[in-house]
N, CA, C and O atoms as a Maestro MAE file, in Angstrom:
{
 s_m_m2io_version
 :::
 2.0.0
}

f_m_ct {
 s_m_title
 :::
 protein
 m_atom[272] {
  # First column is atom index #
  i_m_mmod_type
  r_m_x_coord
  r_m_y_coord
  r_m_z_coord
  i_m_residue_number
  s_m_chain_name
  s_m_pdb_residue_name
  s_m_pdb_atom_name
  i_m_atomic_number
  :::
  1 25 0.894 -1.194 -0.258 1 A "UNK " " N  " 7
  2 3 0.219 0.131 -0.030 1 A "UNK " " CA " 6
  3 2 0.993 1.312 -0.053 1 A "UNK " " C  " 6
  4 15 1.189 2.234 0.738 1 A "UNK " " O  " 8
  5 25 1.280 1.090 -0.911 2 A "UNK " " N  " 7
  6 3 2.630 2.824 -1.192 2 A "UNK " " CA " 6
  7 2 1.755 4.033 -1.040 2 A "UNK " " C  " 6
  8 15 1.987 4.903 -0.201 2 A "UNK " " O  " 8
  9 25 0.810 4.063 -1.819 3 A "UNK " " N  " 7
  10 3 -0.052 5.190 -2.291 3 A "UNK " " CA " 6
  11 2 -0.485 5.591 -0.846 3 A "UNK " " C  " 6
  12 15 -0.091 6.707 -0.509 3 A "UNK " " O  " 8
  13 25 -1.367 4.761 0.259 4 A "UNK " " N  " 7
  14 3 -1.765 4.686 1.435 4 A "UNK " " CA " 6
  15 2 -0.723 5.626 2.273 4 A "UNK " " C  " 6
  16 15 -1.018 6.544 3.038 4 A "UNK " " O  " 8
  17 25 0.360 5.228 1.981 5 A "UNK " " N  " 7
  18 3 1.600 5.658 3.007 5 A "UNK " " CA " 6
  19 2 2.217 7.034 2.229 5 A "UNK " " C  " 6
  20 15 2.901 7.867 2.822 5 A "UNK " " O  " 8
  21 25 1.935 7.103 1.116 6 A "UNK " " N  " 7
  22 3 2.444 8.513 0.573 6 A "UNK " " CA " 6
  23 2 1.247 9.647 1.275 6 A "UNK " " C  " 6
  24 15 1.460 10.709 1.859 6 A "UNK " " O  " 8
  25 25 -0.049 8.966 0.963 7 A "UNK " " N  " 7
  26 3 -0.926 10.039 1.338 7 A "UNK " " CA " 6
  27 2 -0.651 10.423 2.767 7 A "UNK " " C  " 6
  28 15 -0.388 11.594 3.043 7 A "UNK " " O  " 8
  29 25 -0.706 9.401 3.765 8 A "UNK " " N  " 7
  30 3 -0.696 9.441 5.358 8 A "UNK " " CA " 6
  31 2 0.679 10.401 5.526 8 A "UNK " " C  " 6
  32 15 0.556 11.256 6.403 8 A "UNK " " O  " 8
  33 25 1.877 10.390 4.867 9 A "UNK " " N  " 7
  34 3 2.870 11.109 4.646 9 A "UNK " " CA " 6
  35 2 2.666 12.707 4.347 9 A "UNK " " C  " 6
  36 15 3.065 13.709 4.939 9 A "UNK " " O  " 8
  37 25 1.969 12.536 3.316 10 A "UNK " " N  " 7
  38 3 1.578 14.471 2.980 10 A "UNK " " CA " 6
  39 2 0.547 14.995 4.086 10 A "UNK " " C  " 6
  40 15 0.495 16.190 4.378 10 A "UNK " " O  " 8
  41 25 -0.141 14.184 4.588 11 A "UNK " " N  " 7
  42 3 -1.040 14.566 5.133 11 A "UNK " " CA " 6
  43 2 -0.294 15.035 6.597 11 A "UNK " " C  " 6
  44 15 -0.423 16.184 7.022 11 A "UNK " " O  " 8
  45 25 0.384 14.150 7.205 12 A "UNK " " N  " 7
  46 3 1.484 14.497 8.518 12 A "UNK " " CA " 6
  47 2 1.914 15.862 7.925 12 A "UNK " " C  " 6
  48 15 1.380 16.849 8.431 12 A "UNK " " O  " 8
  49 25 2.648 16.023 7.100 13 A "UNK " " N  " 7
  50 3 3.509 17.202 6.547 13 A "UNK " " CA " 6
  51 2 2.424 18.442 6.688 13 A "UNK " " C  " 6
  52 15 2.743 19.320 7.489 13 A "UNK " " O  " 8
  53 25 1.277 18.581 6.042 14 A "UNK " " N  " 7
  54 3 0.253 19.385 6.233 14 A "UNK " " CA " 6
  55 2 0.258 19.720 7.496 14 A "UNK " " C  " 6
  56 15 0.484 20.875 7.857 14 A "UNK " " O  " 8
  57 25 0.037 18.853 8.220 15 A "UNK " " N  " 7
  58 3 -0.550 18.973 9.814 15 A "UNK " " CA " 6
  59 2 0.491 19.789 10.459 15 A "UNK " " C  " 6
  60 15 0.083 20.607 11.283 15 A "UNK " " O  " 8
  61 25 1.662 19.729 10.260 16 A "UNK " " N  " 7
  62 3 3.049 20.705 10.764 16 A "UNK " " CA " 6
  63 2 2.951 21.923 10.372 16 A "UNK " " C  " 6
  64 15 3.332 22.833 11.108 16 A "UNK " " O  " 8
  65 25 2.382 22.178 9.047 17 A "UNK " " N  " 7
  66 3 2.883 23.508 8.879 17 A "UNK " " CA " 6
  67 2 2.487 24.561 9.541 17 A "UNK " " C  " 6
  68 15 1.452 24.321 10.163 17 A "UNK " " O  " 8
  69 25 2.997 25.959 9.710 18 A "UNK " " N  " 7
  70 3 1.987 26.658 10.078 18 A "UNK " " CA " 6
  71 2 0.951 27.144 9.618 18 A "UNK " " C  " 6
  72 15 0.646 26.960 8.440 18 A "UNK " " O  " 8
  73 25 -0.015 28.069 10.697 19 A "UNK " " N  " 7
  74 3 -1.208 28.209 10.390 19 A "UNK " " CA " 6
  75 2 -1.604 28.870 9.076 19 A "UNK " " C  " 6
  76 15 -2.669 28.739 8.472 19 A "UNK " " O  " 8
  77 25 -0.438 29.679 8.715 20 A "UNK " " N  " 7
  78 3 -0.525 30.538 7.364 20 A "UNK " " CA " 6
  79 2 -0.335 30.204 6.056 20 A "UNK " " C  " 6
  80 15 -0.721 30.662 4.981 20 A "UNK " " O  " 8
  81 25 0.454 29.164 6.457 21 A "UNK " " N  " 7
  82 3 0.763 27.945 4.972 21 A "UNK " " CA " 6
  83 2 -0.462 27.188 4.985 21 A "UNK " " C  " 6
  84 15 -1.060 27.064 3.915 21 A "UNK " " O  " 8
  85 25 -0.923 26.668 6.016 22 A "UNK " " N  " 7
  86 3 -2.416 25.626 6.073 22 A "UNK " " CA " 6
  87 2 -3.435 26.716 4.971 22 A "UNK " " C  " 6
  88 15 -3.832 26.280 3.891 22 A "UNK " " O  " 8
  89 25 -3.661 27.709 5.295 23 A "UNK " " N  " 7
  90 3 -4.640 28.442 5.045 23 A "UNK " " CA " 6
  91 2 -4.297 28.625 3.221 23 A "UNK " " C  " 6
  92 15 -5.057 28.427 2.273 23 A "UNK " " O  " 8
  93 25 -3.231 28.958 3.236 24 A "UNK " " N  " 7
  94 3 -2.739 28.876 1.441 24 A "UNK " " CA " 6
  95 2 -2.793 27.977 0.850 24 A "UNK " " C  " 6
  96 15 -3.031 28.042 -0.356 24 A "UNK " " O  " 8
  97 25 -2.564 26.657 1.567 25 A "UNK " " N  " 7
  98 3 -2.827 25.173 0.746 25 A "UNK " " CA " 6
  99 2 -4.365 25.170 0.652 25 A "UNK " " C  " 6
  100 15 -4.845 25.147 -0.481 25 A "UNK " " O  " 8
  101 25 -5.251 25.193 1.789 26 A "UNK " " N  " 7
  102 3 -6.748 25.336 1.644 26 A "UNK " " CA " 6
  103 2 -7.015 26.302 0.669 26 A "UNK " " C  " 6
  104 15 -7.741 25.805 -0.191 26 A "UNK " " O  " 8
  105 25 -6.694 27.668 0.393 27 A "UNK " " N  " 7
  106 3 -7.322 27.882 -0.499 27 A "UNK " " CA " 6
  107 2 -7.128 27.908 -1.819 27 A "UNK " " C  " 6
  108 15 -7.928 28.276 -2.679 27 A "UNK " " O  " 8
  109 25 -5.718 27.387 -1.994 28 A "UNK " " N  " 7
  110 3 -5.317 26.795 -3.636 28 A "UNK " " CA " 6
  111 2 -5.948 25.661 -4.091 28 A "UNK " " C  " 6
  112 15 -6.135 25.445 -5.289 28 A "UNK " " O  " 8
  113 25 -6.381 24.718 -2.954 29 A "UNK " " N  " 7
  114 3 -7.011 23.886 -3.314 29 A "UNK " " CA " 6
  115 2 -8.476 24.167 -3.822 29 A "UNK " " C  " 6
  116 15 -8.826 23.509 -4.802 29 A "UNK " " O  " 8
  117 25 -9.571 25.247 -3.168 30 A "UNK " " N  " 7
  118 3 -10.617 25.607 -3.202 30 A "UNK " " CA " 6
  119 2 -10.474 26.236 -4.517 30 A "UNK " " C  " 6
  120 15 -11.347 26.091 -5.372 30 A "UNK " " O  " 8
  121 25 -9.412 26.930 -4.721 31 A "UNK " " N  " 7
  122 3 -9.479 27.975 -6.049 31 A "UNK " " CA " 6
  123 2 -9.424 26.830 -7.182 31 A "UNK " " C  " 6
  124 15 -10.243 26.797 -8.101 31 A "UNK " " O  " 8
  125 25 -8.561 26.057 -7.056 32 A "UNK " " N  " 7
  126 3 -8.674 24.646 -8.303 32 A "UNK " " CA " 6
  127 2 -9.784 24.246 -8.622 32 A "UNK " " C  " 6
  128 15 -10.253 24.250 -9.760 32 A "UNK " " O  " 8
  129 25 -10.534 23.686 -7.167 33 A "UNK " " N  " 7
  130 3 -11.770 22.980 -7.928 33 A "UNK " " CA " 6
  131 2 -12.978 24.029 -8.172 33 A "UNK " " C  " 6
  132 15 -14.041 23.585 -8.606 33 A "UNK " " O  " 8
  133 25 -12.862 25.190 -7.947 34 A "UNK " " N  " 7
  134 3 -13.369 26.027 -8.397 34 A "UNK " " CA " 6
  135 2 -13.488 26.620 -9.760 34 A "UNK " " C  " 6
  136 15 -14.487 27.204 -10.180 34 A "UNK " " O  " 8
  137 25 -12.378 26.418 -10.411 35 A "UNK " " N  " 7
  138 3 -12.078 26.827 -11.659 35 A "UNK " " CA " 6
  139 2 -12.543 25.080 -12.569 35 A "UNK " " C  " 6
  140 15 -13.073 25.049 -13.679 35 A "UNK " " O  " 8
  141 25 -12.313 24.292 -12.056 36 A "UNK " " N  " 7
  142 3 -12.844 22.799 -12.478 36 A "UNK " " CA " 6
  143 2 -14.095 22.939 -12.661 36 A "UNK " " C  " 6
  144 15 -14.542 22.870 -13.805 36 A "UNK " " O  " 8
  145 25 -14.902 23.159 -11.601 37 A "UNK " " N  " 7
  146 3 -16.537 23.558 -11.458 37 A "UNK " " CA " 6
  147 2 -16.597 24.057 -12.602 37 A "UNK " " C  " 6
  148 15 -16.877 23.539 -13.683 37 A "UNK " " O  " 8
  149 25 -16.253 25.354 -12.258 38 A "UNK " " N  " 7
  150 3 -16.546 26.423 -13.427 38 A "UNK " " CA " 6
  151 2 -16.271 26.165 -15.025 38 A "UNK " " C  " 6
  152 15 -17.005 26.680 -15.869 38 A "UNK " " O  " 8
  153 25 -15.302 25.439 -15.333 39 A "UNK " " N  " 7
  154 3 -15.225 24.723 -16.681 39 A "UNK " " CA " 6
  155 2 -16.349 23.837 -17.318 39 A "UNK " " C  " 6
  156 15 -16.832 23.907 -18.448 39 A "UNK " " O  " 8
  157 25 -16.611 23.049 -16.362 40 A "UNK " " N  " 7
  158 3 -17.250 21.997 -16.348 40 A "UNK " " CA " 6
  159 2 -18.968 22.535 -16.612 40 A "UNK " " C  " 6
  160 15 -19.708 22.114 -17.501 40 A "UNK " " O  " 8
  161 25 -19.315 23.591 -15.543 41 A "UNK " " N  " 7
  162 3 -20.536 24.098 -15.729 41 A "UNK " " CA " 6
  163 2 -20.830 25.333 -16.888 41 A "UNK " " C  " 6
  164 15 -21.965 25.768 -17.084 41 A "UNK " " O  " 8
  165 25 -19.609 25.825 -17.624 42 A "UNK " " N  " 7
  166 3 -19.495 26.395 -18.743 42 A "UNK " " CA " 6
  167 2 -19.694 25.789 -20.197 42 A "UNK " " C  " 6
  168 15 -20.108 26.349 -21.212 42 A "UNK " " O  " 8
  169 25 -19.296 24.532 -20.008 43 A "UNK " " N  " 7
  170 3 -19.333 23.648 -20.981 43 A "UNK " " CA " 6
  171 2 -20.766 23.009 -21.165 43 A "UNK " " C  " 6
  172 15 -21.264 22.835 -22.278 43 A "UNK " " O  " 8
  173 25 -21.307 22.719 -20.128 44 A "UNK " " N  " 7
  174 3 -22.561 22.004 -19.642 44 A "UNK " " CA " 6
  175 2 -23.813 23.317 -20.585 44 A "UNK " " C  " 6
  176 15 -24.781 23.013 -21.283 44 A "UNK " " O  " 8
  177 25 -23.332 24.654 -20.266 45 A "UNK " " N  " 7
  178 3 -24.097 25.576 -20.575 45 A "UNK " " CA " 6
  179 2 -24.103 25.790 -22.132 45 A "UNK " " C  " 6
  180 15 -25.052 26.139 -22.836 45 A "UNK " " O  " 8
  181 25 -23.056 25.552 -22.429 46 A "UNK " " N  " 7
  182 3 -22.798 26.044 -24.056 46 A "UNK " " CA " 6
  183 2 -23.224 24.996 -24.613 46 A "UNK " " C  " 6
  184 15 -23.648 25.237 -25.743 46 A "UNK " " O  " 8
  185 25 -23.338 23.336 -24.145 47 A "UNK " " N  " 7
  186 3 -24.214 22.445 -24.404 47 A "UNK " " CA " 6
  187 2 -25.715 22.501 -24.997 47 A "UNK " " C  " 6
  188 15 -26.249 22.345 -26.095 47 A "UNK " " O  " 8
  189 25 -26.086 22.792 -23.744 48 A "UNK " " N  " 7
  190 3 -27.436 23.252 -23.618 48 A "UNK " " CA " 6
  191 2 -28.028 24.429 -24.378 48 A "UNK " " C  " 6
  192 15 -29.212 24.435 -24.718 48 A "UNK " " O  " 8
  193 25 -27.283 25.309 -24.609 49 A "UNK " " N  " 7
  194 3 -27.588 26.369 -25.404 49 A "UNK " " CA " 6
  195 2 -27.329 26.028 -27.022 49 A "UNK " " C  " 6
  196 15 -27.987 26.575 -27.907 49 A "UNK " " O  " 8
  197 25 -26.370 25.132 -27.259 50 A "UNK " " N  " 7
  198 3 -26.385 24.946 -28.892 50 A "UNK " " CA " 6
  199 2 -27.602 23.824 -29.218 50 A "UNK " " C  " 6
  200 15 -27.731 23.511 -30.402 50 A "UNK " " O  " 8
  201 25 -28.698 23.065 -28.008 51 A "UNK " " N  " 7
  202 3 -29.271 22.111 -28.336 51 A "UNK " " CA " 6
  203 2 -30.495 23.000 -28.630 51 A "UNK " " C  " 6
  204 15 -31.215 22.810 -29.611 51 A "UNK " " O  " 8
  205 25 -30.711 24.076 -27.643 52 A "UNK " " N  " 7
  206 3 -31.809 25.107 -27.924 52 A "UNK " " CA " 6
  207 2 -31.714 25.877 -29.226 52 A "UNK " " C  " 6
  208 15 -32.669 26.259 -29.902 52 A "UNK " " O  " 8
  209 25 -30.386 26.054 -29.487 53 A "UNK " " N  " 7
  210 3 -30.812 26.521 -30.943 53 A "UNK " " CA " 6
  211 2 -30.792 25.600 -32.154 53 A "UNK " " C  " 6
  212 15 -31.026 26.006 -33.293 53 A "UNK " " O  " 8
  213 25 -30.503 24.345 -31.849 54 A "UNK " " N  " 7
  214 3 -30.906 23.645 -33.136 54 A "UNK " " CA " 6
  215 2 -32.161 23.208 -32.968 54 A "UNK " " C  " 6
  216 15 -32.762 22.802 -33.963 54 A "UNK " " O  " 8
  217 25 -32.771 23.203 -31.746 55 A "UNK " " N  " 7
  218 3 -34.053 23.058 -31.481 55 A "UNK " " CA " 6
  219 2 -35.252 24.382 -32.081 55 A "UNK " " C  " 6
  220 15 -36.465 24.249 -32.241 55 A "UNK " " O  " 8
  221 25 -34.739 25.130 -32.224 56 A "UNK " " N  " 7
  222 3 -35.388 26.452 -32.612 56 A "UNK " " CA " 6
  223 2 -35.398 26.583 -34.255 56 A "UNK " " C  " 6
  224 15 -36.268 27.145 -34.920 56 A "UNK " " O  " 8
  225 25 -34.517 26.093 -34.618 57 A "UNK " " N  " 7
  226 3 -33.981 26.069 -36.212 57 A "UNK " " CA " 6
  227 2 -35.359 24.761 -36.616 57 A "UNK " " C  " 6
  228 15 -35.961 24.981 -37.666 57 A "UNK " " O  " 8
  229 25 -35.650 23.915 -36.071 58 A "UNK " " N  " 7
  230 3 -36.393 23.078 -36.220 58 A "UNK " " CA " 6
  231 2 -37.909 23.449 -36.195 58 A "UNK " " C  " 6
  232 15 -38.707 22.639 -36.667 58 A "UNK " " O  " 8
  233 25 -38.303 24.504 -35.725 59 A "UNK " " N  " 7
  234 3 -39.573 24.575 -35.585 59 A "UNK " " CA " 6
  235 2 -39.920 25.168 -36.469 59 A "UNK " " C  " 6
  236 15 -39.281 26.186 -36.737 59 A "UNK " " O  " 8
  237 25 -41.200 24.757 -37.394 60 A "UNK " " N  " 7
  238 3 -42.260 25.091 -38.513 60 A "UNK " " CA " 6
  239 2 -43.190 26.498 -38.017 60 A "UNK " " C  " 6
  240 15 -43.861 26.284 -37.008 60 A "UNK " " O  " 8
  241 25 -43.223 26.896 -38.183 61 A "UNK " " N  " 7
  242 3 -44.236 28.291 -38.054 61 A "UNK " " CA " 6
  243 2 -45.375 27.983 -39.054 61 A "UNK " " C  " 6
  244 15 -44.938 27.524 -40.109 61 A "UNK " " O  " 8
  245 25 -46.789 28.119 -38.999 62 A "UNK " " N  " 7
  246 3 -47.719 27.790 -39.665 62 A "UNK " " CA " 6
  247 2 -47.784 28.897 -40.906 62 A "UNK " " C  " 6
  248 15 -47.462 30.056 -40.647 62 A "UNK " " O  " 8
  249 25 -48.089 28.638 -41.891 63 A "UNK " " N  " 7
  250 3 -48.225 29.389 -42.660 63 A "UNK " " CA " 6
  251 2 -49.581 30.271 -42.897 63 A "UNK " " C  " 6
  252 15 -50.656 29.672 -42.901 63 A "UNK " " O  " 8
  253 25 -49.537 32.009 -43.139 64 A "UNK " " N  " 7
  254 3 -50.500 32.725 -42.836 64 A "UNK " " CA " 6
  255 2 -51.051 32.892 -44.579 64 A "UNK " " C  " 6
  256 15 -50.206 33.136 -45.440 64 A "UNK " " O  " 8
  257 25 -52.272 32.760 -44.883 65 A "UNK " " N  " 7
  258 3 -52.701 33.016 -46.285 65 A "UNK " " CA " 6
  259 2 -52.814 34.518 -46.048 65 A "UNK " " C  " 6
  260 15 -53.179 34.867 -44.925 65 A "UNK " " O  " 8
  261 25 -52.552 35.436 -46.945 66 A "UNK " " N  " 7
  262 3 -53.146 36.565 -46.978 66 A "UNK " " CA " 6
  263 2 -53.680 36.858 -48.477 66 A "UNK " " C  " 6
  264 15 -53.105 36.455 -49.488 66 A "UNK " " O  " 8
  265 25 -54.692 37.510 -48.465 67 A "UNK " " N  " 7
  266 3 -55.810 38.056 -49.845 67 A "UNK " " CA " 6
  267 2 -54.753 39.320 -50.390 67 A "UNK " " C  " 6
  268 15 -54.555 40.288 -49.656 67 A "UNK " " O  " 8
  269 25 -54.172 39.227 -51.594 68 A "UNK " " N  " 7
  270 3 -53.634 40.474 -52.075 68 A "UNK " " CA " 6
  271 2 -54.401 40.661 -53.378 68 A "UNK " " C  " 6
  272 15 -54.194 41.651 -54.080 68 A "UNK " " O  " 8
  :::
 }
 m_bond[271] {
  # First column is bond index #
  i_m_from
  i_m_to
  i_m_order
  :::
  1 1 2 1
  2 2 3 1
  3 3 4 2
  4 3 5 1
  5 5 6 1
  6 6 7 1
  7 7 8 2
  8 7 9 1
  9 9 10 1
  10 10 11 1
  11 11 12 2
  12 11 13 1
  13 13 14 1
  14 14 15 1
  15 15 16 2
  16 15 17 1
  17 17 18 1
  18 18 19 1
  19 19 20 2
  20 19 21 1
  21 21 22 1
  22 22 23 1
  23 23 24 2
  24 23 25 1
  25 25 26 1
  26 26 27 1
  27 27 28 2
  28 27 29 1
  29 29 30 1
  30 30 31 1
  31 31 32 2
  32 31 33 1
  33 33 34 1
  34 34 35 1
  35 35 36 2
  36 35 37 1
  37 37 38 1
  38 38 39 1
  39 39 40 2
  40 39 41 1
  41 41 42 1
  42 42 43 1
  43 43 44 2
  44 43 45 1
  45 45 46 1
  46 46 47 1
  47 47 48 2
  48 47 49 1
  49 49 50 1
  50 50 51 1
  51 51 52 2
  52 51 53 1
  53 53 54 1
  54 54 55 1
  55 55 56 2
  56 55 57 1
  57 57 58 1
  58 58 59 1
  59 59 60 2
  60 59 61 1
  61 61 62 1
  62 62 63 1
  63 63 64 2
  64 63 65 1
  65 65 66 1
  66 66 67 1
  67 67 68 2
  68 67 69 1
  69 69 70 1
  70 70 71 1
  71 71 72 2
  72 71 73 1
  73 73 74 1
  74 74 75 1
  75 75 76 2
  76 75 77 1
  77 77 78 1
  78 78 79 1
  79 79 80 2
  80 79 81 1
  81 81 82 1
  82 82 83 1
  83 83 84 2
  84 83 85 1
  85 85 86 1
  86 86 87 1
  87 87 88 2
  88 87 89 1
  89 89 90 1
  90 90 91 1
  91 91 92 2
  92 91 93 1
  93 93 94 1
  94 94 95 1
  95 95 96 2
  96 95 97 1
  97 97 98 1
  98 98 99 1
  99 99 100 2
  100 99 101 1
  101 101 102 1
  102 102 103 1
  103 103 104 2
  104 103 105 1
  105 105 106 1
  106 106 107 1
  107 107 108 2
  108 107 109 1
  109 109 110 1
  110 110 111 1
  111 111 112 2
  112 111 113 1
  113 113 114 1
  114 114 115 1
  115 115 116 2
  116 115 117 1
  117 117 118 1
  118 118 119 1
  119 119 120 2
  120 119 121 1
  121 121 122 1
  122 122 123 1
  123 123 124 2
  124 123 125 1
  125 125 126 1
  126 126 127 1
  127 127 128 2
  128 127 129 1
  129 129 130 1
  130 130 131 1
  131 131 132 2
  132 131 133 1
  133 133 134 1
  134 134 135 1
  135 135 136 2
  136 135 137 1
  137 137 138 1
  138 138 139 1
  139 139 140 2
  140 139 141 1
  141 141 142 1
  142 142 143 1
  143 143 144 2
  144 143 145 1
  145 145 146 1
  146 146 147 1
  147 147 148 2
  148 147 149 1
  149 149 150 1
  150 150 151 1
  151 151 152 2
  152 151 153 1
  153 153 154 1
  154 154 155 1
  155 155 156 2
  156 155 157 1
  157 157 158 1
  158 158 159 1
  159 159 160 2
  160 159 161 1
  161 161 162 1
  162 162 163 1
  163 163 164 2
  164 163 165 1
  165 165 166 1
  166 166 167 1
  167 167 168 2
  168 167 169 1
  169 169 170 1
  170 170 171 1
  171 171 172 2
  172 171 173 1
  173 173 174 1
  174 174 175 1
  175 175 176 2
  176 175 177 1
  177 177 178 1
  178 178 179 1
  179 179 180 2
  180 179 181 1
  181 181 182 1
  182 182 183 1
  183 183 184 2
  184 183 185 1
  185 185 186 1
  186 186 187 1
  187 187 188 2
  188 187 189 1
  189 189 190 1
  190 190 191 1
  191 191 192 2
  192 191 193 1
  193 193 194 1
  194 194 195 1
  195 195 196 2
  196 195 197 1
  197 197 198 1
  198 198 199 1
  199 199 200 2
  200 199 201 1
  201 201 202 1
  202 202 203 1
  203 203 204 2
  204 203 205 1
  205 205 206 1
  206 206 207 1
  207 207 208 2
  208 207 209 1
  209 209 210 1
  210 210 211 1
  211 211 212 2
  212 211 213 1
  213 213 214 1
  214 214 215 1
  215 215 216 2
  216 215 217 1
  217 217 218 1
  218 218 219 1
  219 219 220 2
  220 219 221 1
  221 221 222 1
  222 222 223 1
  223 223 224 2
  224 223 225 1
  225 225 226 1
  226 226 227 1
  227 227 228 2
  228 227 229 1
  229 229 230 1
  230 230 231 1
  231 231 232 2
  232 231 233 1
  233 233 234 1
  234 234 235 1
  235 235 236 2
  236 235 237 1
  237 237 238 1
  238 238 239 1
  239 239 240 2
  240 239 241 1
  241 241 242 1
  242 242 243 1
  243 243 244 2
  244 243 245 1
  245 245 246 1
  246 246 247 1
  247 247 248 2
  248 247 249 1
  249 249 250 1
  250 250 251 1
  251 251 252 2
  252 251 253 1
  253 253 254 1
  254 254 255 1
  255 255 256 2
  256 255 257 1
  257 257 258 1
  258 258 259 1
  259 259 260 2
  260 259 261 1
  261 261 262 1
  262 262 263 1
  263 263 264 2
  264 263 265 1
  265 265 266 1
  266 266 267 1
  267 267 268 2
  268 267 269 1
  269 269 270 1
  270 270 271 1
  271 271 272 2
  :::
 }
}
């Protein structure tokens, strides 16, 4: 289980850091997660807007006959 040991070692190192460095690590992780989640949210929104655009293009409007 070398992965488990590596994780345990990193957690121990993080616990020994000063408070200021812990906050920097925490906010860095939060920022990275926010960027990743924002990327997927924007990608999803763009896909949905594209689907709406395709559906609007397929709408058939009724023909109105006018007397000329």
